[in-house]
N, C-alpha and C positions, 0 to 999 in steps of 0.2 A: 541505619544504616547503608543498607542495602538498596533500599528506597533511594536515598538519597547519591549512591553512586549510580543507579539507572538512571536518575534523572541529568546528571551531569554528564552518561555517557550520550545519552538523548540531546541532550542542548549543544555537546561538540559534533555531532553528526549534522545537525540544523546548519550550525553556525560553517561547518564545512562544506556543507552542500552551496550554501548562499555566496560562499566564494570562490564556488566553480562558476567561470565563465561559458555558459550554452549558447551556441548558437544554432537555429534552426534555417539548413541550406536547401531551398527545393531547388533541384534540376528540372529543366523549361525547355521546349523547344514547340515552335508552331508548324513547322513540318511532319507532319505523319501522313506515310503513305495509305495507312488503313483508316483514317477518321481526322483531316487535314483541321487546323487550326481548333482542334478541339477543346484544347487547355481554355481558350477563353468564348468558350461555347456556353450560352447559359444555360443553367439547370436548376429545376424542369423546364422544358421547353418555353411554357409561358412565362417563365418568369424573367429577372434581368441581372441576376446573379451569376457572374461566369463560374466554371468550374474549379476555377485556380482561386478566386475568393473565398470558395468553400472552406479551402485550404487553408489560408491566409486568416482567415476568421475563428477558424478550431484552434490555430496555434498561439492564439492571441490570450486563446483563455487558460494557457499552460500558466501552470505554476514557476514554469524557468522560461517563460519567456524574455529575453531580452533583446535579442535580435533577430529579424528574419531578413534573408537574404535571396534573392533571385538568381540564378546562375544559369545565362543561357551562352547563347552563342553570337558572334559578328556578324553572322548572317542577317539580311536585310530583311527578311521573314521574321525577325523577332523584333523588329524595332517597334511593335505592339506591345510586347512583352515591358518594352524601358516603359513605354508610357501607362499600361498599367501599375509599374512600380512605383512611380512617382504619385501616381492616384490614390495609392494605397499607403503611400509613405513607409514603404518599405525600403531595402538595400536591394543592389542590383549588381551585378559582375556579369561581365560580356567578354567572351574567351575561345578559346579553341572548337570547332564545332563537333569532332571528331572525340577530343582530348577533354573527355567531360573530367576526370580526377584531375586535369589541371586547373581547374574553373574552380574545385574545391581547395588543392594546394593554394594559389594567389588569393583565394577570402581569405585564408587562415595567414598568410601573410600581411594582407592587410589589417587584419586586425588583432593580431599579436599582442598579448598574449590568448589565445582560447586553449580552453580544457578540455571542451566535448563539444563533438559534431552530431546533430538529430539529424539522419540523411531522409529529406521527403523526395517524391517523384510527381511532378504536377497532372498527372493522367490520374492519380488515387486520393480522390474528394474526402472519402470518409474517414475522418482519424477519430478514434475512440479515445478523447483526449486524456480521461483519468488511466487508459493502460499504456497513453505515452510516457506519463507522470512517473506514474509506475515505475515503468520500463527505466527510464532515466537514473530516476532513485536508487534503481538495484545496480546499475552499471554505475554511479558515483562512487556507493558504499564497496563496490568489490574491488578485485587488482586486474580486473578486465581489460584487454586491449579494445574488444570490438562485442557486442551485444546485439544479440538478436533474437527476434522473438518468434515462434511458430504455434498452431494451431486456431490463427485467426483467419476470414476469410481473405481470399486472394486478394492484395491491394492495401490490407488493413495492418500486414506485421511492419516492423518497425528494425531499422538499424542505426545504432547508435556506437560512436568511433570516439577515440581518443584523436586527438588533433595530432599530436606528434606520430602516430604511423600514418598519417596521409602524408604529413611533409617530409617524412624521412624517403617518401615512395620515390623521390628522386634520384636515390642513389642505388635503385633497384633497376634490374632487367626488364621491364617489363613489357607483356605485349599488349596489340593492339586491343583485344578484347578487355586487358585489365585495365587500360585506359580509358575506354567506353564505360564500363560496368563500374569502375568506382572502388567499390570494397573486392573485388573478387580476385587479386591478390592475396588477399589478406585471408578469405576463405581457404584458401588451396595452399596456404602456409603451414607449416607446423613452429613457426616463430612468434608466434602471437597467439595472447591467454585470449580464447574466445569463452563466450557465456551464452548460454541457449536458456530462453526465457520462455516456457510449454504455456498456453493458456488452453483451456479446455473449452471446446466449440463445437457442438453437434453438427453444425453446418461447416464446415471448415473449407468445403471444395465451393462454398459460394464466390463467384467470381463480384469483386465490388470495386476491380479495378476497370480502366475504361480505352479499351486499344479497337473494339468496334465500334459501330452505331448501334448493336442490340447490348453491347455492354452500359452505353449511355439509354437505352431505355430501360433497362433494370434498375441502374441508379437511381434515375429519375422517379422513375414508381416508387421506388422506396422513400428518399427525398419528400416525394408529398406524402407518404404514407406518415413520415417524421413529424412533417409541417403540421398536417391535421389533426396528429392526437397531442401536438406539443410537449415531443418527449427530443431526446439528445440522440446526436449520432453514437450509437454504439455497438459491440459484437453480439450483447443481449438482445437489443430491439432488433436487429437485422436478423436474427435466429427468430424471434415472435413475427416479424413480418411473414418471412418464408412459411412459416407454419401457418399461418392464416391464410395464405393465398401461396398455396404450393406452387400453383399453375406458373409464378412467378420464375421458378427455377430453370423451367423450360425455354425462357426468352434466351438466353445466353451460353448454358452450360455446352454447345456443341464448340465454343469459340476455342481455339490453340494459343495457349502462352508460349511465347517465346522465349527460350532457353538456352543458356551454354551450358554445352556437356564437353565432357575431359576426353571421352571414348567414343568409339563407335557402337559399342556394348552397353552404354549409356543413352545413349540416342535411341536404341531399339525398343529397350525398357520403355521407352516416353510413348513411341509411337504405336506399339503392340495394344496395348487397349482401342488406340483409334483406331486402327484397322480393322479391330473386331466390333466396333460399334457402327461402322461403315457398311460392314459385312463384306470385306475383301480378305475372302475365307482363306484360298491360294496365297495370297502374300503372307498374311498372316501364320499359316501354318510355316511357311517358308522360313519366316526372319526367326519365328518360335524355335523351331531345330536349329537353324543356326546358333542363336544365342546359346542353347542349350549346349552342344556340339563345343561350342567357344569356352563355358565355363567349366566342360569337363577338362 
């Protein structure tokens, strides 16, 4: 009797997940001050497979794959992304250059009804598809509005959002940063149920994103390792990679990750380790003393 009840619950869960409409949305642009046109740059260098295609090919392996949308701007520079979407047979939406949130909202309106959005960015080509599926599964089975992961290398964590949260954002008084960073208004609000999924990763400080040419060099070297050994992109294999080749961590570990901070104190906390590493001792001591004084 207990076994039959368990099977019934499992069946209901699977059927419930199958009835959910999940869409992958990749936000992308060609205009990058640090690394222009990076998203269509081939990786590895000798290959003909662009960064963006690594993302779309990975997403097509997901058990939740239904539709992939490329969300870009109407800027002429992004015309190449339209050509890419046609070649790869994925969907495209072109909208506001600065209001990235509006692109997501308009895709939801176009595809309505949508239950869940998985948000990806075109400068993060390394997707652990098993962990993405696990995160989507846990989100669907929870009552959370927003699910995010921690513990994975920078650029490999995920954000899963109920579509209604984004759709209803039109009724909110949002800042420029809210509109640019899509989920920032959810993170900074207590009106949403948020779920954190923590993955254990020994090397969660690894930069697996591509903001700088040196990031490209690190990710490219890792992908060569993946191809040579016929293994999958995963948080486990990238850990193995840096254990075998620890010198690769020095390729891009000096790069700075742009973030949004709510207070000057938060900015000071972020910059202190950088100043210490660069041996700006006087400025480090000045800001550290100032921060301690403010906290008291």
